[in-house]
N, CA, C and O atoms as CSV, one atom per row, in Angstrom:
chain,resi,resn,atom,element,x,y,z
A,1,MET,N,N,78.746,103.483,237.228
A,1,MET,CA,C,77.764,104.147,236.404
A,1,MET,C,C,77.111,104.353,237.145
A,1,MET,O,O,76.586,103.508,237.870
A,2,GLY,N,N,76.921,105.696,237.198
A,2,GLY,CA,C,76.059,107.284,238.283
A,2,GLY,C,C,74.567,106.891,237.475
A,2,GLY,O,O,74.237,106.481,236.362
A,3,THR,N,N,73.941,107.256,238.670
A,3,THR,CA,C,72.544,107.036,238.301
A,3,THR,C,C,71.585,108.817,238.683
A,3,THR,O,O,70.374,108.933,238.871
A,4,GLU,N,N,72.489,109.796,238.690
A,4,GLU,CA,C,72.411,110.927,239.671
A,4,GLU,C,C,71.907,111.486,237.972
A,4,GLU,O,O,72.300,110.994,236.914
A,5,GLU,N,N,70.840,112.760,238.164
A,5,GLU,CA,C,70.525,113.336,237.420
A,5,GLU,C,C,71.423,114.956,237.151
A,5,GLU,O,O,71.554,115.886,237.946
A,6,ASN,N,N,71.876,114.837,235.894
A,6,ASN,CA,C,72.256,116.305,235.546
A,6,ASN,C,C,71.265,116.702,234.618
A,6,ASN,O,O,70.357,116.201,233.954
A,7,GLU,N,N,71.928,118.078,234.887
A,7,GLU,CA,C,70.965,119.654,233.419
A,7,GLU,C,C,72.319,119.952,233.020
A,7,GLU,O,O,73.482,119.717,233.345
A,8,LEU,N,N,71.410,120.781,231.887
A,8,LEU,CA,C,72.743,121.277,230.807
A,8,LEU,C,C,71.523,122.057,229.977
A,8,LEU,O,O,70.450,121.583,229.605
A,9,TYR,N,N,72.115,123.598,229.786
A,9,TYR,CA,C,71.580,124.550,229.411
A,9,TYR,C,C,72.541,124.890,227.801
A,9,TYR,O,O,73.583,125.542,227.729
A,10,LEU,N,N,71.878,124.292,226.768
A,10,LEU,CA,C,72.525,124.794,225.586
A,10,LEU,C,C,72.507,125.502,224.443
A,10,LEU,O,O,71.680,125.383,223.539
A,11,LEU,N,N,73.375,126.203,224.482
A,11,LEU,CA,C,73.417,127.580,223.265
A,11,LEU,C,C,73.577,127.669,221.972
A,11,LEU,O,O,74.732,127.987,221.689
A,12,GLY,N,N,72.979,127.537,221.186
A,12,GLY,CA,C,73.244,126.593,219.837
A,12,GLY,C,C,73.018,127.584,219.210
A,12,GLY,O,O,71.971,128.214,219.362
A,13,ARG,N,N,73.882,127.903,218.438
A,13,ARG,CA,C,74.773,129.208,216.957
A,13,ARG,C,C,73.725,129.230,216.143
A,13,ARG,O,O,73.496,128.302,215.367
A,14,GLY,N,N,72.687,130.710,216.274
A,14,GLY,CA,C,71.800,131.741,215.581
A,14,GLY,C,C,70.513,131.128,216.112
A,14,GLY,O,O,69.513,131.213,215.398
A,15,LYS,N,N,70.416,130.363,217.594
A,15,LYS,CA,C,69.521,130.078,218.217
A,15,LYS,C,C,68.941,131.251,219.574
A,15,LYS,O,O,69.584,131.867,220.423
A,16,ALA,N,N,68.057,131.210,219.397
A,16,ALA,CA,C,67.338,132.575,220.368
A,16,ALA,C,C,67.254,132.155,221.579
A,16,ALA,O,O,68.178,132.627,222.241
A,17,GLU,N,N,66.389,131.302,222.344
A,17,GLU,CA,C,66.357,130.293,223.469
A,17,GLU,C,C,67.654,129.173,223.445
A,17,GLU,O,O,68.309,128.612,222.566
A,18,PRO,N,N,67.629,129.184,224.920
A,18,PRO,CA,C,69.186,127.760,225.276
A,18,PRO,C,C,67.714,126.682,224.941
A,18,PRO,O,O,66.490,126.801,225.009
A,19,ARG,N,N,68.578,125.757,224.605
A,19,ARG,CA,C,67.634,124.206,224.780
A,19,ARG,C,C,68.279,123.657,226.501
A,19,ARG,O,O,69.410,123.783,226.971
A,20,HIS,N,N,67.205,123.125,227.019
A,20,HIS,CA,C,67.573,122.619,228.048
A,20,HIS,C,C,67.466,120.789,228.133
A,20,HIS,O,O,66.753,120.054,227.449
A,21,ILE,N,N,68.044,120.568,228.778
A,21,ILE,CA,C,68.947,118.645,228.636
A,21,ILE,C,C,68.672,118.245,230.246
A,21,ILE,O,O,68.984,118.953,231.204
A,22,SER,N,N,68.117,117.145,230.295
A,22,SER,CA,C,68.765,116.651,231.709
A,22,SER,C,C,68.627,115.097,231.770
A,22,SER,O,O,67.616,114.492,231.412
A,23,GLY,N,N,69.613,114.599,232.201
A,23,GLY,CA,C,70.140,113.365,231.864
A,23,GLY,C,C,70.997,112.344,232.556
A,23,GLY,O,O,71.062,112.399,233.784
A,24,ASN,N,N,71.690,111.381,231.880
A,24,ASN,CA,C,72.885,111.356,232.130
A,24,ASN,C,C,74.118,111.482,232.128
A,24,ASN,O,O,74.098,112.665,232.466
A,25,LYS,N,N,75.131,111.270,232.037
A,25,LYS,CA,C,76.373,111.982,231.402
A,25,LYS,C,C,76.408,111.744,230.260
A,25,LYS,O,O,76.661,112.710,229.540
A,26,ARG,N,N,76.164,110.317,229.542
A,26,ARG,CA,C,75.827,109.659,227.853
A,26,ARG,C,C,74.850,110.854,227.559
A,26,ARG,O,O,75.131,111.770,226.785
A,27,LYS,N,N,73.792,110.760,228.188
A,27,LYS,CA,C,72.660,112.098,227.760
A,27,LYS,C,C,73.368,112.482,226.934
A,27,LYS,O,O,73.640,112.169,225.775
A,28,LEU,N,N,73.828,113.625,228.029
A,28,LEU,CA,C,74.282,115.086,227.427
A,28,LEU,C,C,75.750,115.685,226.805
A,28,LEU,O,O,76.117,116.819,226.494
A,29,ALA,N,N,76.530,114.091,226.777
A,29,ALA,CA,C,77.384,113.861,226.329
A,29,ALA,C,C,76.644,114.588,224.562
A,29,ALA,O,O,76.723,115.678,223.995
A,30,VAL,N,N,76.065,113.441,224.291
A,30,VAL,CA,C,75.473,112.367,223.454
A,30,VAL,C,C,74.718,114.463,222.660
A,30,VAL,O,O,75.254,115.326,221.964
A,31,SER,N,N,73.907,114.390,223.051
A,31,SER,CA,C,73.380,115.923,223.070
A,31,SER,C,C,74.593,116.716,222.639
A,31,SER,O,O,74.608,116.763,221.409
A,32,ILE,N,N,75.822,117.487,223.285
A,32,ILE,CA,C,76.384,118.357,222.878
A,32,ILE,C,C,77.225,118.071,221.806
A,32,ILE,O,O,77.666,118.986,221.110
A,33,LEU,N,N,77.555,116.651,221.549
A,33,LEU,CA,C,78.127,116.510,220.285
A,33,LEU,C,C,76.910,116.675,218.921
A,33,LEU,O,O,77.150,116.986,217.755
A,34,GLU,N,N,75.571,116.344,219.558
A,34,GLU,CA,C,74.989,116.650,218.164
A,34,GLU,C,C,74.825,117.840,217.343
A,34,GLU,O,O,74.669,118.110,216.152
A,35,GLU,N,N,74.961,118.675,218.888
A,35,GLU,CA,C,75.547,120.989,218.102
A,35,GLU,C,C,76.453,120.850,217.620
A,35,GLU,O,O,76.353,121.017,216.405
A,36,VAL,N,N,77.578,120.558,218.014
A,36,VAL,CA,C,78.541,120.616,217.840
A,36,VAL,C,C,78.995,120.258,216.301
A,36,VAL,O,O,79.848,120.934,215.726
A,37,ALA,N,N,78.351,119.137,215.692
A,37,ALA,CA,C,78.431,118.475,214.463
A,37,ALA,C,C,77.284,119.654,213.474
A,37,ALA,O,O,77.562,120.159,212.387
A,38,GLY,N,N,76.216,119.811,214.133
A,38,GLY,CA,C,75.474,120.680,213.988
A,38,GLY,C,C,75.712,121.663,212.806
A,38,GLY,O,O,75.395,121.877,211.636
A,39,ILE,N,N,76.841,122.358,214.349
A,39,ILE,CA,C,77.337,123.906,213.556
A,39,ILE,C,C,78.433,123.305,212.726
A,39,ILE,O,O,78.296,123.551,211.528
A,40,LEU,N,N,79.251,122.744,212.968
A,40,LEU,CA,C,80.357,121.815,211.984
A,40,LEU,C,C,79.558,121.835,209.690
A,40,LEU,O,O,79.915,122.178,208.563
A,41,ASN,N,N,78.920,121.486,210.093
A,41,ASN,CA,C,77.801,120.776,208.697
A,41,ASN,C,C,77.952,122.347,208.201
A,41,ASN,O,O,78.597,122.734,207.226
A,42,SER,N,N,77.217,123.120,209.093
A,42,SER,CA,C,76.672,123.918,208.333
A,42,SER,C,C,77.528,125.098,207.950
A,42,SER,O,O,77.173,125.817,207.016
A,43,ARG,N,N,78.819,125.375,208.731
A,43,ARG,CA,C,79.970,126.226,208.169
A,43,ARG,C,C,80.587,125.848,206.536
A,43,ARG,O,O,81.290,124.880,206.250
A,44,GLN,N,N,80.130,126.834,205.678
A,44,GLN,CA,C,80.926,126.593,204.770
A,44,GLN,C,C,82.090,126.153,204.425
A,44,GLN,O,O,83.004,126.404,205.211
A,45,ILE,N,N,82.439,125.320,203.078
A,45,ILE,CA,C,84.192,124.958,202.728
A,45,ILE,C,C,84.259,126.054,201.927
A,45,ILE,O,O,83.450,126.159,201.005
A,46,LEU,N,N,85.265,127.076,202.162
A,46,LEU,CA,C,85.577,127.705,200.906
A,46,LEU,C,C,87.176,127.170,200.348
A,46,LEU,O,O,87.633,127.594,199.286
């Protein structure tokens, strides 16, 4: 498993500023999944 630092800027739906995340790939993946889950949970089921 690598120890290199990675950086990511997430542009969330309805957010004015991107969110900066840095860390290992696992941390970035968790952040992406949390953002997607938040978007999906905010949608109304018709």
